[in-house]
C-alpha positions in Angstrom: 15.4 -13.7 -2.0 14.5 -10.8 -4.2 13.7 -7.4 -2.7 11.6 -4.7 -4.4 11.3 -1.0 -3.3 8.3 1.0 -4.2 7.6 4.6 -3.2 3.8 5.4 -2.9 1.8 8.5 -2.1 0.4 8.9 1.4 -2.9 6.9 1.5 -6.3 7.9 2.9 -7.1 6.4 6.2 -9.4 3.4 6.5 -12.3 5.7 7.5 -12.1 7.3 4.0 -11.6 4.2 1.9 -15.2 3.1 1.6 -18.7 4.6 1.6 -22.2 3.2 1.6 -24.3 3.7 -1.5 -27.8 2.3 -1.7 -27.0 -0.1 1.2 -23.8 -1.4 -0.4 -20.3 -0.8 0.8 -18.3 0.6 -2.1 -14.8 2.1 -2.5 -15.0 5.8 -1.9 -13.8 8.5 -4.4 -10.7 9.0 -2.3 -10.1 5.2 -2.3 -10.5 5.0 -6.1 -8.2 8.0 -6.7 -5.5 6.5 -4.5 -5.7 3.1 -6.3 -5.5 4.9 -9.6 -2.5 6.9 -8.5 -0.7 3.7 -7.4 -1.5 1.9 -10.6 -0.3 4.9 -12.6 2.9 5.1 -10.6 3.6 1.3 -11.1 2.9 1.6 -14.8 5.2 4.6 -15.2 8.1 2.7 -13.4 8.2 0.2 -16.2 8.8 -2.6 -13.7 7.4 -6.1 -14.1 6.1 -7.6 -10.9 3.2 -10.1 -10.2 4.7 -11.6 -7.1 3.1 -15.0 -6.3 5.1 -16.6 -3.4 5.3 -15.9 0.3 6.1 -12.3 0.9 7.5 -10.0 3.7 6.4 -6.4 3.5 7.9 -3.5 5.4 6.4 0.0 5.1 8.3 3.1 6.1 5.6 5.7 6.7 6.6 9.3 6.3 3.5 11.2 7.5 2.5 14.6 6.0 2.0 16.3 9.4 2.7 15.7 13.0 -0.9 15.0 13.7 -1.6 11.9 15.8 -2.6 8.9 13.7 -2.8 5.2 14.1 -0.4 3.4 11.8 -2.6 0.3 11.6 -5.1 2.3 9.6 -2.5 2.7 6.8 -2.1 -1.0 5.8 -5.3 -1.6 3.7 -5.1 1.1 1.0 -1.5 0.5 -0.1 -1.7 -3.3 0.0 -5.0 -3.5 -1.8 -3.7 -1.0 -4.4 -0.5 -3.0 -5.0 -2.7 -6.0 -5.5 -5.0 -4.3 -8.0 -1.9 -2.8 -9.8 -0.6 -6.4 -10.3 2.5 -6.1 -8.1 1.2 -8.7 -5.7 -1.0 -11.6 -7.0 -3.0 -11.5 -3.7 -2.4 -9.8 -0.4 -3.1 -13.1 1.4 0.5 -14.1 0.3 1.9 -11.7 2.8 3.2 -13.6 5.8 5.1 -10.9 7.5 4.0 -7.2 7.5 5.5 -4.3 9.4 5.2 -0.6 9.5 7.6 2.0 10.9 6.8 5.7 11.5 9.5 7.9 10.1 10.0 11.7 10.0 7.4 14.1 8.7 7.8 15.0 5.0 5.8 17.4 3.0 2.8 15.6 1.4 3.7 12.4 3.1 4.8 9.1 1.4 5.2 5.4 1.9 8.3 3.5 1.1 7.3 -0.2 0.6 9.9 -2.9 0.7 8.7 -6.3 -0.5 10.9 -9.3 0.0 10.1 -12.7 -1.5 10.6 -15.3 1.3 12.1 -18.7 0.7 9.7 -21.6 0.9 10.8 -24.7 2.6 
């Protein structure tokens, strides 16, 4: 089982990922900027990914402040961004996903640990 560690910036919450334009739901400016930042970071790391098997994902969330927040609002942005950046072929491949709240760090960050699971 291979394991990959990726550090990502703190994402916008789900409430800021999409907006409505002319009756259509589209990715918001904050959502597009986050996806671009993740893609840039992956490209700069010079790592080759494109994981296509069953995956387990653990996210260590280091929030930027002590403000109360729901961790479940943090899954969508990083997982969709990793998919668009070509790290994960499709986020439907994730069979086990977990998130742990860690200590506050300036600016916030996510530590994503992706493990390829063995198939039977």
